[in-house]
TORVEXNU-518824 format. One record per residue (C-alpha): residue number from 0; residue in three letters; x, y, z. Coordinates in steps of 0.2 Angstrom, whole numbers, plus 2048, in hexadecimal, padded with zeros to 3 digits. Each point is the difference from the previous one (the first is absolute). Example, Ala and Ser with C-alpha at 12.3 -4.5 7.8 and 13.67 -1.06 7.14 Angstrom:
BEGIN
- 0:ALA:83E:7EA:827
- 1:SER:806:811:7FD
This chain:
BEGIN
- 0:MET:5CD:8AE:C2C
- 1:THR:80B:7F1:7FC
- 2:TRP:80D:80B:7F8
- 3:LEU:801:80C:80F
- 4:ALA:803:7F2:80C
- 5:ASP:80D:7F9:7F5
- 6:LEU:809:811:7FF
- 7:LEU:800:802:813
- 8:PHE:807:7EE:801
- 9:ARG:80E:804:7F4
- 10:LEU:804:811:809
- 11:ILE:800:7F8:811
- 12:PHE:80B:7F1:7FC
- 13:SER:80B:809:7F3
- 14:PRO:813:801:804
- 15:VAL:7FF:813:800
- 16:THR:7F3:800:80E
- 17:ALA:80B:7F4:80A
- 18:VAL:80F:80B:7FE
- 19:LEU:7F6:810:805
- 20:LEU:7F9:7F7:80F
- 21:VAL:812:7FA:805
- 22:LEU:806:812:7FE
- 23:ALA:7F2:807:80B
- 24:VAL:803:7F3:80E
- 25:LEU:813:804:7FF
- 26:ALA:7FD:813:800
- 27:PHE:7F5:7FE:80F
- 28:LEU:80D:7F5:809
- 29:LEU:80D:80D:7FC
- 30:TRP:7F5:80E:806
- 31:ARG:7FD:7F7:811
- 32:LEU:813:7FC:801
- 33:TYR:804:813:7FD
- 34:LEU:7F4:805:80D
- 35:HIS:807:7F4:80D
- 36:LEU:812:805:7FC
- 37:ARG:7FC:813:801
- 38:SER:7F7:7FD:810
- 39:ARG:80F:7F7:807
- 40:ALA:80C:80D:7FA
- 41:LEU:7F6:80F:807
- 42:GLU:801:7F7:811
- 43:GLN:813:802:7FF
- 44:VAL:801:812:7FA
- 45:GLU:80A:80B:80C
- 46:TYR:7FB:812:803
- 47:GLU:808:80F:809
- 48:ARG:7FD:813:800
- 49:SER:809:80E:809
- 50:PHE:801:813:801
- 51:SER:80F:80A:7FC
- 52:ALA:7FF:808:811
- 53:ASP:7F7:7FD:811
- 54:GLY:7F8:811:7FF
- 55:VAL:7FC:80F:7F5
- 56:PHE:7FA:812:803
- 57:CYS:7EF:804:7FA
- 58:GLY:800:805:7EE
- 59:ALA:810:7F7:7FC
- 60:GLU:802:7F0:7F6
- 61:ILE:809:7F0:803
- 62:VAL:801:7EF:7F6
- 63:MET:7F8:7F0:804
- 64:THR:808:7F1:7F8
- 65:GLU:7F7:7F0:7FD
- 66:GLU:80A:7F0:7FC
- 67:ILE:7F9:7EF:7FB
- 68:ARG:80A:7F0:7FD
- 69:ASN:7FB:7F1:7F6
- 70:PRO:80B:7F1:807
- 71:THR:7F8:7F3:7F5
- 72:TRP:803:7FA:7EE
- 73:PHE:7EF:805:7FB
- 74:PRO:7FD:811:7F7
- 75:LEU:7F3:80B:808
- 76:PHE:7F8:80D:7F5
- 77:PHE:7F4:80E:805
- 78:VAL:802:7FD:813
- 79:GLU:7F6:80E:808
- 80:ILE:804:805:812
- 81:SER:7F5:80B:809
- 82:PHE:800:809:811
- 83:PHE:7F6:80D:809
- 84:ALA:807:812:800
- 85:PRO:7FB:80A:810
- 86:ASP:7F8:811:7FE
- 87:GLY:80D:80E:802
- 88:LEU:80D:7F8:7F4
- 89:CYS:800:805:7EE
- 90:PHE:807:7F2:7F5
- 91:ASP:807:804:7EF
- 92:GLY:7F8:811:800
- 93:VAL:7EE:7FA:801
- 94:GLU:7F7:807:810
- 95:ARG:7F2:7F4:806
- 96:GLN:7F3:802:80D
- 97:GLY:800:7F2:80E
- 98:TYR:809:7EF:7FE
- 99:GLN:802:7FB:7EE
- 100:ARG:806:7F0:7F9
- 101:LEU:810:802:7F5
- 102:ARG:805:7F3:7F4
- 103:SER:811:7FC:7F7
- 104:VAL:802:7F4:7F2
- 105:PHE:810:7F6:7FE
- 106:GLN:807:7F4:7F3
- 107:LEU:80B:7F3:808
- 108:LEU:80C:7F5:7F6
- 109:PRO:806:7F0:809
- 110:HIS:80D:803:80E
- 111:SER:7FE:813:7FE
- 112:LYS:7FB:810:809
- 113:ALA:7F7:810:7FC
- 114:VAL:801:811:809
- 115:ARG:7F4:80E:7FF
- 116:GLU:802:811:808
- 117:HIS:7F1:80B:805
- 118:SER:802:813:805
- 119:VAL:7F7:803:810
- 120:ARG:7FC:811:807
- 121:GLY:7FA:804:811
- 122:LEU:7F0:80A:800
- 123:ARG:7FC:800:813
- 124:ARG:80A:7FE:810
- 125:ASP:7FD:7EF:807
- 126:ARG:808:7EF:803
- 127:TYR:7FB:7F4:7F2
- 128:HIS:800:7ED:800
- 129:MET:7FE:7F4:7F2
- 130:GLU:7FF:7ED:805
- 131:ALA:7FD:7F5:7F2
- 132:ALA:800:7FE:7ED
- 133:GLN:7F8:7F2:7F5
- 134:ILE:7FF:7F8:7F0
- 135:ILE:7EE:7FC:7FA
- 136:TRP:7FF:7F3:7F2
- 137:ARG:7F0:7F8:7FC
- 138:ASP:7F7:7FB:810
- 139:HIS:811:800:80A
- 140:ALA:808:80D:80B
- 141:TYR:812:7FF:803
- 142:GLU:805:80A:80F
- 143:PHE:811:808:804
- 144:VAL:804:807:811
- 145:ALA:809:810:7FC
- 146:PRO:7FF:80C:80E
- 147:LEU:805:812:7FC
- 148:SER:7FF:810:80A
- 149:LEU:803:812:7FB
- 150:SER:800:810:80B
- 151:VAL:7FA:810:7F8
- 152:TYR:808:80F:80A
- 153:PRO:7F8:811:801
- 154:ALA:801:80C:7F1
- 155:ASP:80D:80D:7FE
- 156:PHE:7FD:811:807
- 157:GLU:809:811:7FD
- 158:ALA:801:80A:810
- 159:PRO:805:812:803
- 160:LEU:812:804:804
- 161:ASP:7FB:806:812
- 162:ILE:7FD:7EE:806
- 163:MET:80F:7F7:7F9
- 164:PRO:809:7F5:80D
- 165:ASP:80F:809:807
- 166:ALA:800:805:813
- 167:LEU:811:80A:7FF
- 168:ARG:7FB:80A:7F1
- 169:GLN:80D:80E:805
- 170:GLY:7F6:80D:7F6
- 171:ASP:7FE:7F6:7F0
- 172:ARG:7F3:809:7F7
- 173:LEU:7FC:805:7EE
- 174:ALA:80C:80F:7FA
- 175:ALA:7FC:80B:7F2
- 176:LYS:809:7F6:7F3
- 177:ARG:807:7F0:807
- 178:PHE:800:7F5:810
- 179:PRO:80D:803:80D
- 180:GLU:80C:7F2:800
- 181:ASP:7FF:7F2:80D
- 182:PRO:80D:802:80E
- 183:TYR:80B:7F0:7FF
- 184:PHE:80F:7F7:806
- 185:THR:80D:7FA:7F4
- 186:SER:805:7EE:801
- 187:GLY:80D:7FB:7F3
- 188:VAL:7FE:801:7ED
- 189:ARG:7F6:7F7:7F2
- 190:GLU:7FE:800:7EE
- 191:TYR:7F7:80E:7F7
- 192:ARG:7EE:7FD:7FD
- 193:SER:7F3:809:7F6
- 194:GLY:7F9:80F:80A
- 195:ASP:810:803:80A
- 196:THR:804:813:801
- 197:VAL:811:807:7FB
- 198:ARG:803:805:812
- 199:GLN:800:7EE:805
- 200:ILE:80F:7FB:7F5
- 201:HIS:80F:7FA:809
- 202:TYR:80E:806:7F4
- 203:LYS:80F:7F8:809
- 204:ALA:7F7:7EF:800
- 205:SER:7FB:803:7EE
- 206:ALA:812:803:7FB
- 207:ARG:805:7EF:807
- 208:THR:7F2:7F5:7FA
- 209:PHE:800:7F8:7EF
- 210:THR:7F3:7F3:7F9
- 211:HIS:804:7F7:7F0
- 212:GLY:80E:80C:7FC
- 213:ARG:7F5:80F:802
- 214:ARG:7FF:80D:80E
- 215:GLN:7F1:7FD:80C
- 216:TRP:7F8:80E:809
- 217:MET:7FE:7FE:812
- 218:VAL:7F4:809:80C
- 219:HIS:7FF:802:813
- 220:ASN:7F4:7F3:807
- 221:CYS:7F4:80A:80B
- 222:GLU:7F5:7F9:80E
- 223:SER:7F1:80B:806
- 224:SER:802:808:811
- 225:ARG:7ED:800:802
- 226:ASN:7F4:7F4:809
- 227:PHE:7F3:7F9:7F4
- 228:ASP:7F8:7F4:80D
- 229:ALA:7ED:801:800
- 230:MET:7F2:7F9:80B
- 231:VAL:7EE:801:7F9
- 232:PHE:7F1:7FE:80B
- 233:LEU:7F0:7FD:7F6
- 234:ASP:7F0:805:807
- 235:LEU:7F2:7F7:7F7
- 236:THR:7F2:805:80C
- 237:PRO:7F1:805:7F5
- 238:TYR:7FC:811:809
- 239:PRO:7ED:805:7FD
- 240:GLU:804:811:7FB
- 241:VAL:80A:7FA:7F1
- 242:CYS:7FA:7EE:7FC
- 243:SER:7ED:802:7FE
- 244:VAL:7FE:7F2:7F3
- 245:MET:807:7EF:7FE
- 246:ALA:80A:806:7F0
- 247:HIS:80A:80C:80C
- 248:ASN:805:7F2:80B
- 249:ARG:808:7F7:7F1
- 250:ALA:809:810:7FA
- 251:LEU:806:803:811
- 252:VAL:809:7EF:801
- 253:GLU:806:800:7EE
- 254:ASN:807:812:800
- 255:GLY:807:7FD:811
- 256:LEU:80A:7F1:7FA
- 257:ARG:806:80A:7F1
- 258:LEU:807:80D:80B
- 259:ALA:808:7F3:80B
- 260:CYS:808:7F8:7F1
- 261:PHE:806:810:7F9
- 262:PHE:80A:803:810
- 263:LEU:806:7EE:800
- 264:ARG:807:802:7EE
- 265:GLU:808:811:804
- 266:THR:808:7FA:810
- 267:VAL:807:7F1:7F8
- 268:ARG:806:80A:7F1
- 269:ASN:80A:80B:80B
- 270:GLY:807:7F2:80B
- 271:GLY:7F6:802:810
- 272:ARG:7F7:7F5:80C
- 273:PHE:7ED:7FF:7FF
- 274:GLY:7F3:7FB:80D
- 275:PHE:7ED:7FE:7FE
- 276:ALA:7F1:7FF:80C
- 277:ALA:7EE:800:7FD
- 278:ASN:7F0:7FE:80A
- 279:ILE:7F9:7F2:7F5
- 280:GLU:803:7ED:7FF
- 281:ALA:809:7FA:7F1
- 282:LEU:7FA:7EF:7F8
- 283:ASN:812:7F9:801
- 284:HIS:801:804:813
- 285:THR:804:7F1:80B
- 286:GLY:802:807:811
- 287:LYS:7F3:803:80E
- 288:ASP:802:813:7FF
- 289:PRO:7F5:806:7F1
- 290:ILE:80A:811:7FF
- 291:VAL:80B:800:7F1
- 292:PHE:812:805:806
- 293:ILE:810:7FE:7F6
- 294:PRO:80F:807:809
- 295:CYS:80D:80B:7F7
- 296:ALA:80C:7F6:7F6
- 297:MET:808:800:7EF
- 298:GLY:804:7F3:7F2
- 299:LYS:7F7:7F6:7F3
- 300:VAL:7F8:7F4:80C
- 301:HIS:7F9:80E:80B
- 302:MET:7F9:809:7F0
- 303:LYS:7F8:7F0:7FA
- 304:GLU:7F7:7FE:811
- 305:VAL:7FA:812:800
- 306:LEU:7F9:7FF:7EE
- 307:GLU:7F8:7EF:804
- 308:THR:7F7:808:80F
- 309:PHE:7FA:80E:7F5
- 310:ALA:7F9:7F3:7F4
- 311:ALA:7F8:7F6:80E
- 312:ILE:7F7:80F:808
- 313:PRO:7ED:7FE:7FD
- 314:VAL:7F5:80E:7F9
- 315:TYR:7F4:7FF:80E
- 316:ARG:803:800:812
- 317:THR:7FC:7F2:80C
- 318:ALA:7FA:7FF:812
- 319:ARG:812:7FC:806
- 320:ASP:807:811:7FA
- 321:TYR:807:80C:80D
- 322:SER:7FE:812:802
- 323:PHE:80E:80B:7FA
- 324:ALA:803:807:811
- 325:ALA:803:7EE:807
- 326:LEU:80C:7FD:7F1
- 327:MET:80A:810:804
- 328:GLN:800:7FD:813
- 329:LYS:807:7EE:7FE
- 330:HIS:80D:803:7F3
- 331:ARG:806:812:802
- 332:HIS:80E:7FA:80C
- 333:MET:807:7F4:7F2
- 334:VAL:803:80E:7F4
- 335:PRO:813:804:7FF
- 336:LYS:806:812:803
- 337:ASP:805:80D:7F3
- 338:MET:7F5:7F9:7F2
- 339:ASP:7F1:806:7F5
- 340:VAL:7EF:7FB:807
- 341:PHE:7F2:801:7F4
- 342:LEU:7EE:800:807
- 343:LEU:7F4:7FC:7F2
- 344:THR:7EE:803:805
- 345:ALA:7F0:806:7F9
- 346:GLY:7FB:808:811
- 347:ALA:804:810:808
- 348:GLU:812:803:806
- 349:GLY:7FB:806:811
- 350:GLY:7F9:7EF:806
- 351:HIS:812:7F9:801
- 352:SER:809:810:805
- 353:ARG:806:7F9:811
- 354:LEU:808:7F0:7F8
- 355:LEU:808:80A:7F3
- 356:ARG:808:80C:80D
- 357:GLU:807:7F0:808
- 358:LEU:808:7FB:7F0
- 359:GLU:807:811:7FD
- 360:ARG:808:801:811
- 361:ALA:809:7EF:7FC
- 362:GLY:809:80A:7F2
- 363:ASN:7F5:7FA:7F1
- 364:THR:7F9:80B:7F2
- 365:VAL:7ED:7FD:800
- 366:THR:7F6:804:7F0
- 367:VAL:7ED:7FE:7FF
- 368:VAL:7FA:7FB:7EF
- 369:ARG:7EE:801:7FC
- 370:ILE:7F9:7F1:7F6
- 371:PRO:7F4:805:7F2
- 372:VAL:7F0:7F6:800
- 373:THR:7FE:802:7ED
- 374:GLU:80A:7F8:7F2
- 375:ILE:812:807:7FF
């Protein structure tokens, strides 16, 4: 055994063993230094995210942008940022059930930033909130407070022509081959655009107008003589004769809001004012009165308020919700004259006949639209 002991002694105290031992200690110290520097660098990482829009219609897509910055001189590779995606939003075309953790991996050079975009599609009408994101590395979690909100508005709905917003229709109906033209007022001239008819061309103005040495066609600028204002009353009362199961209640709310959103888009597209009222309390409501009532107005700010209210209306009613009769009784005097009034309800029309007659006596066109309790 003497030769074995002698061999071990030579191996242990040989120069090669000493060099390997020094290299192992140096590698360990470098690894510990790397862990320390990476940990310090991760603490200084900056993270932001944003949506390309504040809201999206159900079924449409927007872009969520993630931006991460490395303000240090230390390179950071394979930085994994994760956050919980709420149920009802589809990220990058992958539909998930419930809250799911989504991960993004970044490679960050010193004093650089990386940007990543995700396509987001709204699957269900609601208001969604995401609060934080985090980097999990080894046993540490680095939290980023990055609040993000998105409103998903009701899905689109194709309605029949007989309920289009237009109080002063003046006999506007489908003809055998074409639509009768809109009665209008002329107010000046403008450049020709695709879709203008030959009858709209202003020949004298076209003869005097040149653009870059070429003659420019000019047409009469027409302003509609109709009134496209609309006021929508949404009755979300689950009448027993039509809402016999819980699924009918959800269909009542969703289909009612889809119809209301259709009237909003048509009214805004035609340049009219829009008002909205519903016998339900929205989640973004701040006043003492639980009834949702938005007076008739127009403009981007007003449209945004109405759409946010659509997104904030819950699927199921609460104890503070009013009856539809109380809603109509309280706000029928605030409806302007000479405008379309649409009553969206799943119940019988005869239950509101007295209130409807009062609106008609004020010069309004009242149309009752039945809300289907099945999927549209």
